C-alpha positions in Angstrom: 132.9 -113.1 185.0 131.1 -116.7 184.6 131.4 -118.3 181.4 128.3 -120.2 179.8 127.6 -124.0 180.8 128.8 -126.1 177.9 128.8 -129.3 179.6 126.3 -130.4 176.9 127.7 -133.0 174.4 125.4 -130.6 171.8 126.7 -127.5 172.5 130.1 -125.4 172.5 132.2 -122.5 171.9 133.7 -121.4 168.5 137.1 -122.5 170.1 136.2 -125.9 170.9 134.6 -126.5 167.7 137.4 -125.7 166.1 139.5 -128.2 168.2 136.4 -130.8 167.1 137.0 -130.1 163.3 140.8 -128.8 162.7 139.4 -125.5 161.3 140.4 -122.3 162.9 138.2 -120.0 164.6 138.7 -117.5 161.5 137.5 -119.6 158.9 134.9 -120.6 160.8 133.8 -117.4 161.1 134.0 -116.5 157.7 131.7 -119.8 156.6 129.1 -118.5 159.2 129.3 -114.8 157.8 129.9 -115.9 154.2 127.2 -118.5 153.8 125.2 -119.2 156.9 127.3 -122.9 157.0 127.0 -122.3 161.0 123.9 -121.7 162.8 125.0 -120.7 166.5 122.3 -120.4 169.1 122.8 -117.6 171.9 122.7 -118.1 175.6 120.9 -115.4 178.0 124.6 -113.8 178.4 125.4 -113.4 174.5 127.3 -116.2 173.7 127.6 -118.2 170.4 127.2 -122.2 170.7 127.3 -124.3 168.0 126.1 -127.8 168.1 127.0 -131.3 166.5 125.3 -130.5 163.4 127.0 -127.4 163.2 130.3 -129.6 163.5 128.8 -131.8 161.2 128.4 -129.3 158.6 131.9 -128.3 158.8 133.3 -131.7 158.4 131.5 -132.1 155.1 132.5 -128.4 154.1 136.4 -129.3 154.6 136.1 -132.7 152.9 134.8 -130.9 149.8 137.5 -128.2 150.0 140.1 -130.9 150.2 139.1 -132.1 146.8 139.5 -128.8 145.3 135.9 -127.3 145.4 135.5 -123.9 146.0 134.3 -122.3 149.5 131.6 -121.2 148.2 130.4 -124.2 145.7 131.2 -126.6 148.8 128.9 -124.5 151.1 126.1 -124.8 149.0 126.7 -128.3 148.4 126.4 -129.0 152.2 123.6 -126.8 152.8 121.4 -127.8 149.5 122.6 -131.8 150.6 120.9 -130.9 154.6 117.9 -129.8 153.1 117.3 -132.9 151.3 118.3 -135.1 153.6 116.4 -133.7 156.8 113.6 -135.4 158.0 110.5 -134.0 156.2 109.2 -130.5 157.9 112.6 -130.4 160.0 116.0 -129.4 160.5 119.1 -130.4 162.5 117.9 -128.9 165.5 114.4 -129.0 165.4 113.2 -125.7 163.2 110.7 -126.1 160.5 112.3 -126.5 157.2 110.3 -123.0 156.0 112.4 -121.1 159.3 115.6 -122.9 157.7 115.1 -121.9 154.3 114.2 -118.3 154.7 117.4 -117.6 157.0 119.6 -118.5 154.4 118.4 -115.6 152.2 119.1 -112.8 154.7 122.4 -114.2 155.4 123.5 -113.8 152.2 121.8 -110.1 151.4 123.7 -109.1 154.3 126.6 -110.6 153.1 126.7 -109.3 149.7 126.4 -105.8 151.2 129.4 -106.1 153.2 131.2 -107.5 149.8 130.0 -104.4 148.4 131.6 -102.1 150.6 134.8 -103.5 150.3 134.3 -103.9 146.9 135.3 -107.5 146.7 134.1 -109.0 143.7 135.1 -112.6 144.4 133.1 -112.3 147.9 129.9 -111.3 146.0 130.0 -113.4 143.5 130.1 -116.4 146.0 127.4 -115.2 147.7 125.4 -115.2 144.2 126.9 -118.7 143.6 125.2 -119.8 146.9 122.0 -118.2 145.8 122.0 -119.9 142.3 122.9 -123.1 143.6 120.6 -123.1 146.8 117.3 -122.0 145.3 115.4 -122.3 141.8 116.2 -119.1 139.3 112.7 -117.8 140.3 113.1 -117.9 144.2 117.2 -116.8 143.9 115.6 -113.5 142.0 112.7 -113.0 144.3 114.4 -113.8 147.6 117.9 -112.7 147.3 118.9 -110.5 143.9 116.1 -108.4 144.2 116.2 -107.5 148.0 119.5 -107.1 147.5 119.2 -104.0 145.0 116.5 -103.2 147.1 118.9 -103.3 150.4 121.6 -101.3 147.8 119.6 -98.6 147.3 118.4 -98.0 150.6 122.3 -97.7 151.2 122.8 -95.0 149.0 119.5 -93.3 149.6 121.0 -93.0 153.5 124.6 -92.4 152.7 125.6 -95.2 153.9 126.6 -96.6 150.0 127.9 -94.1 147.4 127.3 -94.5 143.7 129.9 -96.2 143.0 128.7 -99.2 145.5 125.5 -99.0 144.1 127.2 -99.4 139.9 129.2 -102.2 141.5 126.4 -104.2 142.6 123.8 -103.9 140.0 126.4 -104.8 137.5 126.8 -108.3 139.1 123.3 -108.9 139.6 122.9 -107.7 136.2 125.2 -110.5 134.8 123.9 -113.1 136.9 120.4 -112.2 135.1 121.4 -111.4 131.7 122.8 -115.4 131.4 119.7 -116.3 131.6 118.3 -114.4 128.6 120.1 -116.5 126.4 116.8 -118.2 125.4 114.6 -115.8 125.1 114.5 -116.0 120.8 113.7 -119.9 121.2 110.8 -119.7 123.1 107.8 -121.2 121.7 105.0 -118.9 123.7 103.6 -115.6 123.4 106.0 -113.4 122.4 106.2 -110.0 124.8 107.9 -106.7 124.3 109.4 -105.2 127.5 110.7 -101.5 128.0 111.2 -98.5 130.5 110.4 -96.0 128.8 112.2 -92.3 128.6 113.2 -91.1 132.2 113.4 -94.4 133.7 117.0 -95.8 133.9 115.9 -98.8 136.4 115.3 -101.8 134.4 116.8 -104.5 136.7 113.9 -105.3 137.2 112.1 -105.5 134.5 115.0 -108.0 133.1 114.3 -110.5 136.2 111.0 -110.0 134.8 111.7 -111.4 131.5 114.0 -113.9 132.8 110.9 -115.4 134.7 108.9 -115.3 131.5 111.4 -116.7 129.4 111.8 -119.3 131.6 108.0 -120.1 131.2 108.2 -120.5 127.6 107.8 -117.1 126.6 109.5 -115.2 123.8 111.1 -111.8 125.1 112.4 -108.9 123.5 113.8 -106.6 126.4 114.5 -103.2 124.9 115.8 -102.0 128.4 116.2 -98.6 130.4 115.3 -95.0 129.2 113.4 -96.7 125.6 112.1 -93.6 123.8 108.3 -93.5 123.7 108.7 -93.7 119.6 111.4 -96.6 119.4 108.8 -98.3 121.4 105.6 -98.0 119.5 107.8 -98.7 116.3 108.6 -102.0 117.8 105.6 -103.0 118.8 104.2 -101.7 115.4 106.9 -103.8 113.8 107.0 -107.2 115.8 103.2 -106.9 117.0 103.6 -109.1 120.2 101.0 -110.5 122.4 101.8 -108.2 124.9 104.0 -105.0 126.0 105.0 -104.4 129.3 106.1 -101.1 130.5 107.9 -100.8 134.0 109.2 -97.9 136.3 109.7 -96.9 139.8 108.1 -93.6 139.3 105.1 -92.0 137.5 106.8 -89.6 135.3 108.5 -91.6 133.0 105.0 -93.3 132.2 102.7 -90.4 132.0 103.0 -90.0 128.3 101.5 -93.4 128.2 97.8 -92.1 127.2 99.2 -90.6 124.2 101.0 -93.4 122.6 98.3 -95.7 123.6 97.0 -96.0 119.5 100.5 -96.7 118.6 100.8 -99.7 120.9 97.3 -100.9 119.6 99.1 -103.6 117.8 100.0 -105.6 121.0 97.3 -107.7 122.0 97.6 -106.5 125.7 99.3 -103.5 127.2 100.4 -103.8 131.0 102.2 -101.6 133.3 104.3 -102.6 136.6 106.6 -101.1 139.1 105.9 -99.0 141.9 105.4 -96.2 139.5 102.4 -97.7 137.4 99.1 -96.8 138.0 95.7 -97.6 136.6 94.6 -96.7 133.5 91.6 -97.4 130.8 92.4 -99.9 128.6 96.3 -101.3 130.5 96.5 -104.3 133.1 98.7 -103.4 136.1 100.9 -106.3 137.2 102.1 -106.7 140.6 105.4 -105.0 141.9 107.1 -107.9 142.5 108.7 -109.2 139.5 108.2 -112.9 139.9 104.6 -112.7 140.9 103.9 -110.3 138.1 105.5 -112.6 135.6 103.3 -115.6 137.0 100.3 -113.9 136.2 100.8 -112.7 132.8 102.1 -116.5 132.2 99.1 -118.0 133.7 96.6 -115.7 131.5 98.4 -116.2 128.2 
């Protein structure tokens, strides 16, 4: 079997890259898979070839590791520096910056799913570290966190993942989102009450919505999942928020909404979101994307 032409100074096999950088092939593969640090090209025969830019990233990564920086943080630093120092609109191999930026989320999502399969807490947290270091909070939620939950949910539905896997992943993502809720009470903008009605047990999309709304300066009170309608109505009557946001992934939890509208009238606006939302007189519809929906709401406050 013939080997690919690796005479170019710009491209080499992973063994050659290991020799050049002094980093083992095992570690290089791990950094490529977990962090998206390496961006090989494939030959027509399926060989993966690595560039000088890959070698430069490895050298920077190793230098940070020698200083005691964690692998996750080092990778995030290297990738972030590359985006900020590359010529505008390009990356080290001439692709558009937008193309490079959109490669990383998929790498992170796939890596998180693999760590979930292994119940690898440290590895999964490392992925989330990179997401938070590489993107704004809003972009991390839109590009990584929510797609992770969707991918995990799909895996459960197909039987590739168990309920235990889903709970494992959801708890990790929830912890990261909840870290951004500490400022909900200190906002100076309008007050929003968020809730998933009785029967809706999935509230992470709503929590993500609240995080983004809070970062836009809103005051947020989130009642969470499976909240009885009586409790929602009583809270709205007590707080008189500018907005009450109700969310569900299926129509059934929102079905009783019409009969509760009089009790919810203490809110300035009533909006519904999520895949289970539908049009109803006197109620506003939000985009199914929490980031877009929060931006819509914030723009018309």
